[in-house]
Chimera marker file (.cmm) of the C-alpha trace (Angstrom):
<marker_set name="trace">
<marker id="1" x="61.577" y="143.772" z="-178.916" r="1" g="1" b="0" radius="0.5"/>
<marker id="2" x="62.358" y="145.019" z="-175.717" r="1" g="1" b="0" radius="0.5"/>
<marker id="3" x="63.597" y="147.610" z="-174.210" r="1" g="1" b="0" radius="0.5"/>
<marker id="4" x="66.593" y="148.149" z="-172.733" r="1" g="1" b="0" radius="0.5"/>
<marker id="5" x="66.545" y="149.919" z="-168.984" r="1" g="1" b="0" radius="0.5"/>
<marker id="6" x="68.386" y="153.668" z="-168.625" r="1" g="1" b="0" radius="0.5"/>
<marker id="7" x="70.311" y="153.085" z="-166.092" r="1" g="1" b="0" radius="0.5"/>
<marker id="8" x="70.774" y="156.637" z="-164.336" r="1" g="1" b="0" radius="0.5"/>
<marker id="9" x="74.192" y="157.849" z="-163.778" r="1" g="1" b="0" radius="0.5"/>
<marker id="10" x="75.701" y="160.483" z="-161.294" r="1" g="1" b="0" radius="0.5"/>
<marker id="11" x="76.799" y="163.427" z="-161.862" r="1" g="1" b="0" radius="0.5"/>
<marker id="12" x="80.353" y="163.548" z="-162.518" r="1" g="1" b="0" radius="0.5"/>
<marker id="13" x="82.435" y="165.070" z="-159.464" r="1" g="1" b="0" radius="0.5"/>
<marker id="14" x="86.279" y="166.386" z="-160.446" r="1" g="1" b="0" radius="0.5"/>
<marker id="15" x="88.241" y="164.945" z="-157.077" r="1" g="1" b="0" radius="0.5"/>
<marker id="16" x="90.097" y="167.364" z="-155.213" r="1" g="1" b="0" radius="0.5"/>
<marker id="17" x="93.506" y="167.063" z="-154.498" r="1" g="1" b="0" radius="0.5"/>
<marker id="18" x="94.413" y="166.306" z="-151.115" r="1" g="1" b="0" radius="0.5"/>
<marker id="19" x="98.272" y="168.301" z="-151.129" r="1" g="1" b="0" radius="0.5"/>
<marker id="20" x="98.401" y="171.818" z="-152.188" r="1" g="1" b="0" radius="0.5"/>
<marker id="21" x="100.702" y="172.561" z="-155.306" r="1" g="1" b="0" radius="0.5"/>
<marker id="22" x="103.898" y="173.726" z="-155.440" r="1" g="1" b="0" radius="0.5"/>
<marker id="23" x="106.071" y="175.675" z="-158.669" r="1" g="1" b="0" radius="0.5"/>
<marker id="24" x="109.125" y="174.329" z="-158.816" r="1" g="1" b="0" radius="0.5"/>
<marker id="25" x="111.682" y="177.290" z="-159.463" r="1" g="1" b="0" radius="0.5"/>
<marker id="26" x="113.299" y="177.376" z="-162.744" r="1" g="1" b="0" radius="0.5"/>
<marker id="27" x="116.858" y="177.705" z="-162.261" r="1" g="1" b="0" radius="0.5"/>
<marker id="28" x="118.845" y="178.745" z="-165.399" r="1" g="1" b="0" radius="0.5"/>
<marker id="29" x="115.546" y="178.327" z="-167.753" r="1" g="1" b="0" radius="0.5"/>
<marker id="30" x="115.889" y="181.721" z="-168.842" r="1" g="1" b="0" radius="0.5"/>
<marker id="31" x="116.603" y="181.832" z="-172.870" r="1" g="1" b="0" radius="0.5"/>
<marker id="32" x="119.563" y="180.656" z="-174.618" r="1" g="1" b="0" radius="0.5"/>
<marker id="33" x="122.773" y="182.771" z="-175.119" r="1" g="1" b="0" radius="0.5"/>
<marker id="34" x="122.763" y="184.117" z="-178.550" r="1" g="1" b="0" radius="0.5"/>
<marker id="35" x="126.555" y="182.098" z="-178.937" r="1" g="1" b="0" radius="0.5"/>
<marker id="36" x="124.508" y="179.104" z="-178.342" r="1" g="1" b="0" radius="0.5"/>
<marker id="37" x="122.342" y="179.253" z="-181.037" r="1" g="1" b="0" radius="0.5"/>
<marker id="38" x="124.898" y="180.726" z="-183.132" r="1" g="1" b="0" radius="0.5"/>
<marker id="39" x="127.273" y="177.221" z="-182.443" r="1" g="1" b="0" radius="0.5"/>
<marker id="40" x="124.364" y="175.361" z="-182.786" r="1" g="1" b="0" radius="0.5"/>
<marker id="41" x="123.306" y="176.912" z="-186.604" r="1" g="1" b="0" radius="0.5"/>
<marker id="42" x="127.176" y="176.343" z="-187.635" r="1" g="1" b="0" radius="0.5"/>
<marker id="43" x="127.283" y="172.892" z="-186.873" r="1" g="1" b="0" radius="0.5"/>
<marker id="44" x="124.141" y="172.043" z="-188.902" r="1" g="1" b="0" radius="0.5"/>
<marker id="45" x="126.110" y="174.013" z="-191.666" r="1" g="1" b="0" radius="0.5"/>
<marker id="46" x="129.433" y="172.972" z="-190.915" r="1" g="1" b="0" radius="0.5"/>
<marker id="47" x="127.578" y="169.149" z="-191.346" r="1" g="1" b="0" radius="0.5"/>
<marker id="48" x="125.854" y="170.252" z="-194.662" r="1" g="1" b="0" radius="0.5"/>
<marker id="49" x="128.610" y="171.642" z="-196.331" r="1" g="1" b="0" radius="0.5"/>
<marker id="50" x="130.958" y="168.424" z="-195.309" r="1" g="1" b="0" radius="0.5"/>
<marker id="51" x="128.556" y="166.509" z="-197.754" r="1" g="1" b="0" radius="0.5"/>
<marker id="52" x="128.279" y="169.309" z="-200.135" r="1" g="1" b="0" radius="0.5"/>
<marker id="53" x="132.134" y="169.319" z="-200.594" r="1" g="1" b="0" radius="0.5"/>
<marker id="54" x="132.635" y="165.453" z="-200.626" r="1" g="1" b="0" radius="0.5"/>
<marker id="55" x="129.801" y="165.166" z="-203.152" r="1" g="1" b="0" radius="0.5"/>
<marker id="56" x="131.230" y="167.523" z="-205.590" r="1" g="1" b="0" radius="0.5"/>
<marker id="57" x="134.874" y="167.479" z="-204.747" r="1" g="1" b="0" radius="0.5"/>
<marker id="58" x="135.942" y="164.681" z="-202.318" r="1" g="1" b="0" radius="0.5"/>
<marker id="59" x="137.455" y="162.424" z="-205.038" r="1" g="1" b="0" radius="0.5"/>
<marker id="60" x="140.497" y="166.092" z="-205.160" r="1" g="1" b="0" radius="0.5"/>
<marker id="61" x="140.640" y="166.781" z="-201.400" r="1" g="1" b="0" radius="0.5"/>
<marker id="62" x="143.319" y="164.032" z="-199.877" r="1" g="1" b="0" radius="0.5"/>
<marker id="63" x="141.888" y="164.339" z="-196.495" r="1" g="1" b="0" radius="0.5"/>
<marker id="64" x="137.932" y="162.545" z="-198.042" r="1" g="1" b="0" radius="0.5"/>
<marker id="65" x="139.813" y="160.332" z="-199.772" r="1" g="1" b="0" radius="0.5"/>
<marker id="66" x="141.232" y="158.543" z="-197.085" r="1" g="1" b="0" radius="0.5"/>
<marker id="67" x="138.089" y="159.162" z="-195.187" r="1" g="1" b="0" radius="0.5"/>
<marker id="68" x="135.750" y="157.159" z="-197.857" r="1" g="1" b="0" radius="0.5"/>
<marker id="69" x="132.185" y="156.608" z="-197.159" r="1" g="1" b="0" radius="0.5"/>
<marker id="70" x="133.544" y="158.015" z="-193.176" r="1" g="1" b="0" radius="0.5"/>
<marker id="71" x="132.623" y="161.091" z="-194.810" r="1" g="1" b="0" radius="0.5"/>
<marker id="72" x="129.074" y="160.439" z="-194.678" r="1" g="1" b="0" radius="0.5"/>
<marker id="73" x="129.082" y="159.592" z="-190.843" r="1" g="1" b="0" radius="0.5"/>
<marker id="74" x="130.718" y="163.118" z="-190.145" r="1" g="1" b="0" radius="0.5"/>
<marker id="75" x="128.404" y="165.172" z="-191.723" r="1" g="1" b="0" radius="0.5"/>
<marker id="76" x="125.984" y="163.386" z="-190.405" r="1" g="1" b="0" radius="0.5"/>
<marker id="77" x="126.809" y="163.529" z="-187.367" r="1" g="1" b="0" radius="0.5"/>
<marker id="78" x="127.306" y="166.720" z="-187.285" r="1" g="1" b="0" radius="0.5"/>
<marker id="79" x="124.133" y="167.987" z="-188.328" r="1" g="1" b="0" radius="0.5"/>
<marker id="80" x="122.642" y="165.354" z="-185.984" r="1" g="1" b="0" radius="0.5"/>
<marker id="81" x="124.520" y="167.582" z="-183.386" r="1" g="1" b="0" radius="0.5"/>
<marker id="82" x="123.284" y="170.567" z="-184.393" r="1" g="1" b="0" radius="0.5"/>
<marker id="83" x="119.739" y="169.019" z="-184.022" r="1" g="1" b="0" radius="0.5"/>
<marker id="84" x="119.851" y="167.447" z="-180.635" r="1" g="1" b="0" radius="0.5"/>
<marker id="85" x="121.567" y="170.837" z="-179.319" r="1" g="1" b="0" radius="0.5"/>
<marker id="86" x="118.038" y="172.619" z="-180.673" r="1" g="1" b="0" radius="0.5"/>
<marker id="87" x="116.189" y="170.727" z="-177.934" r="1" g="1" b="0" radius="0.5"/>
<marker id="88" x="117.735" y="172.792" z="-175.562" r="1" g="1" b="0" radius="0.5"/>
<marker id="89" x="117.534" y="175.846" z="-177.334" r="1" g="1" b="0" radius="0.5"/>
<marker id="90" x="115.414" y="177.968" z="-175.202" r="1" g="1" b="0" radius="0.5"/>
<link id1="1" id2="2" r="1" g="1" b="0" radius="0.2"/>
<link id1="2" id2="3" r="1" g="1" b="0" radius="0.2"/>
<link id1="3" id2="4" r="1" g="1" b="0" radius="0.2"/>
<link id1="4" id2="5" r="1" g="1" b="0" radius="0.2"/>
<link id1="5" id2="6" r="1" g="1" b="0" radius="0.2"/>
<link id1="6" id2="7" r="1" g="1" b="0" radius="0.2"/>
<link id1="7" id2="8" r="1" g="1" b="0" radius="0.2"/>
<link id1="8" id2="9" r="1" g="1" b="0" radius="0.2"/>
<link id1="9" id2="10" r="1" g="1" b="0" radius="0.2"/>
<link id1="10" id2="11" r="1" g="1" b="0" radius="0.2"/>
<link id1="11" id2="12" r="1" g="1" b="0" radius="0.2"/>
<link id1="12" id2="13" r="1" g="1" b="0" radius="0.2"/>
<link id1="13" id2="14" r="1" g="1" b="0" radius="0.2"/>
<link id1="14" id2="15" r="1" g="1" b="0" radius="0.2"/>
<link id1="15" id2="16" r="1" g="1" b="0" radius="0.2"/>
<link id1="16" id2="17" r="1" g="1" b="0" radius="0.2"/>
<link id1="17" id2="18" r="1" g="1" b="0" radius="0.2"/>
<link id1="18" id2="19" r="1" g="1" b="0" radius="0.2"/>
<link id1="19" id2="20" r="1" g="1" b="0" radius="0.2"/>
<link id1="20" id2="21" r="1" g="1" b="0" radius="0.2"/>
<link id1="21" id2="22" r="1" g="1" b="0" radius="0.2"/>
<link id1="22" id2="23" r="1" g="1" b="0" radius="0.2"/>
<link id1="23" id2="24" r="1" g="1" b="0" radius="0.2"/>
<link id1="24" id2="25" r="1" g="1" b="0" radius="0.2"/>
<link id1="25" id2="26" r="1" g="1" b="0" radius="0.2"/>
<link id1="26" id2="27" r="1" g="1" b="0" radius="0.2"/>
<link id1="27" id2="28" r="1" g="1" b="0" radius="0.2"/>
<link id1="28" id2="29" r="1" g="1" b="0" radius="0.2"/>
<link id1="29" id2="30" r="1" g="1" b="0" radius="0.2"/>
<link id1="30" id2="31" r="1" g="1" b="0" radius="0.2"/>
<link id1="31" id2="32" r="1" g="1" b="0" radius="0.2"/>
<link id1="32" id2="33" r="1" g="1" b="0" radius="0.2"/>
<link id1="33" id2="34" r="1" g="1" b="0" radius="0.2"/>
<link id1="34" id2="35" r="1" g="1" b="0" radius="0.2"/>
<link id1="35" id2="36" r="1" g="1" b="0" radius="0.2"/>
<link id1="36" id2="37" r="1" g="1" b="0" radius="0.2"/>
<link id1="37" id2="38" r="1" g="1" b="0" radius="0.2"/>
<link id1="38" id2="39" r="1" g="1" b="0" radius="0.2"/>
<link id1="39" id2="40" r="1" g="1" b="0" radius="0.2"/>
<link id1="40" id2="41" r="1" g="1" b="0" radius="0.2"/>
<link id1="41" id2="42" r="1" g="1" b="0" radius="0.2"/>
<link id1="42" id2="43" r="1" g="1" b="0" radius="0.2"/>
<link id1="43" id2="44" r="1" g="1" b="0" radius="0.2"/>
<link id1="44" id2="45" r="1" g="1" b="0" radius="0.2"/>
<link id1="45" id2="46" r="1" g="1" b="0" radius="0.2"/>
<link id1="46" id2="47" r="1" g="1" b="0" radius="0.2"/>
<link id1="47" id2="48" r="1" g="1" b="0" radius="0.2"/>
<link id1="48" id2="49" r="1" g="1" b="0" radius="0.2"/>
<link id1="49" id2="50" r="1" g="1" b="0" radius="0.2"/>
<link id1="50" id2="51" r="1" g="1" b="0" radius="0.2"/>
<link id1="51" id2="52" r="1" g="1" b="0" radius="0.2"/>
<link id1="52" id2="53" r="1" g="1" b="0" radius="0.2"/>
<link id1="53" id2="54" r="1" g="1" b="0" radius="0.2"/>
<link id1="54" id2="55" r="1" g="1" b="0" radius="0.2"/>
<link id1="55" id2="56" r="1" g="1" b="0" radius="0.2"/>
<link id1="56" id2="57" r="1" g="1" b="0" radius="0.2"/>
<link id1="57" id2="58" r="1" g="1" b="0" radius="0.2"/>
<link id1="58" id2="59" r="1" g="1" b="0" radius="0.2"/>
<link id1="59" id2="60" r="1" g="1" b="0" radius="0.2"/>
<link id1="60" id2="61" r="1" g="1" b="0" radius="0.2"/>
<link id1="61" id2="62" r="1" g="1" b="0" radius="0.2"/>
<link id1="62" id2="63" r="1" g="1" b="0" radius="0.2"/>
<link id1="63" id2="64" r="1" g="1" b="0" radius="0.2"/>
<link id1="64" id2="65" r="1" g="1" b="0" radius="0.2"/>
<link id1="65" id2="66" r="1" g="1" b="0" radius="0.2"/>
<link id1="66" id2="67" r="1" g="1" b="0" radius="0.2"/>
<link id1="67" id2="68" r="1" g="1" b="0" radius="0.2"/>
<link id1="68" id2="69" r="1" g="1" b="0" radius="0.2"/>
<link id1="69" id2="70" r="1" g="1" b="0" radius="0.2"/>
<link id1="70" id2="71" r="1" g="1" b="0" radius="0.2"/>
<link id1="71" id2="72" r="1" g="1" b="0" radius="0.2"/>
<link id1="72" id2="73" r="1" g="1" b="0" radius="0.2"/>
<link id1="73" id2="74" r="1" g="1" b="0" radius="0.2"/>
<link id1="74" id2="75" r="1" g="1" b="0" radius="0.2"/>
<link id1="75" id2="76" r="1" g="1" b="0" radius="0.2"/>
<link id1="76" id2="77" r="1" g="1" b="0" radius="0.2"/>
<link id1="77" id2="78" r="1" g="1" b="0" radius="0.2"/>
<link id1="78" id2="79" r="1" g="1" b="0" radius="0.2"/>
<link id1="79" id2="80" r="1" g="1" b="0" radius="0.2"/>
<link id1="80" id2="81" r="1" g="1" b="0" radius="0.2"/>
<link id1="81" id2="82" r="1" g="1" b="0" radius="0.2"/>
<link id1="82" id2="83" r="1" g="1" b="0" radius="0.2"/>
<link id1="83" id2="84" r="1" g="1" b="0" radius="0.2"/>
<link id1="84" id2="85" r="1" g="1" b="0" radius="0.2"/>
<link id1="85" id2="86" r="1" g="1" b="0" radius="0.2"/>
<link id1="86" id2="87" r="1" g="1" b="0" radius="0.2"/>
<link id1="87" id2="88" r="1" g="1" b="0" radius="0.2"/>
<link id1="88" id2="89" r="1" g="1" b="0" radius="0.2"/>
<link id1="89" id2="90" r="1" g="1" b="0" radius="0.2"/>
</marker_set>
């Protein structure tokens, strides 16, 4: 069987950028305020407690009886809001 020809490749050189890198100023990118963290955790816990109360005593609370299945939407919406707030937490 004939042997294949070996190709010689040039040594790879990293292309040099023609522009100089500029650092963007970080405006307002400091750590989050402690109240933000408290509100974030509070909203997640309120959503969790809403679902737990709905499962345990939802049939005895008039407001939760009126809401029916919307209790799940309220509880999960609160928890997701808290989760979305974690993306802005520094």
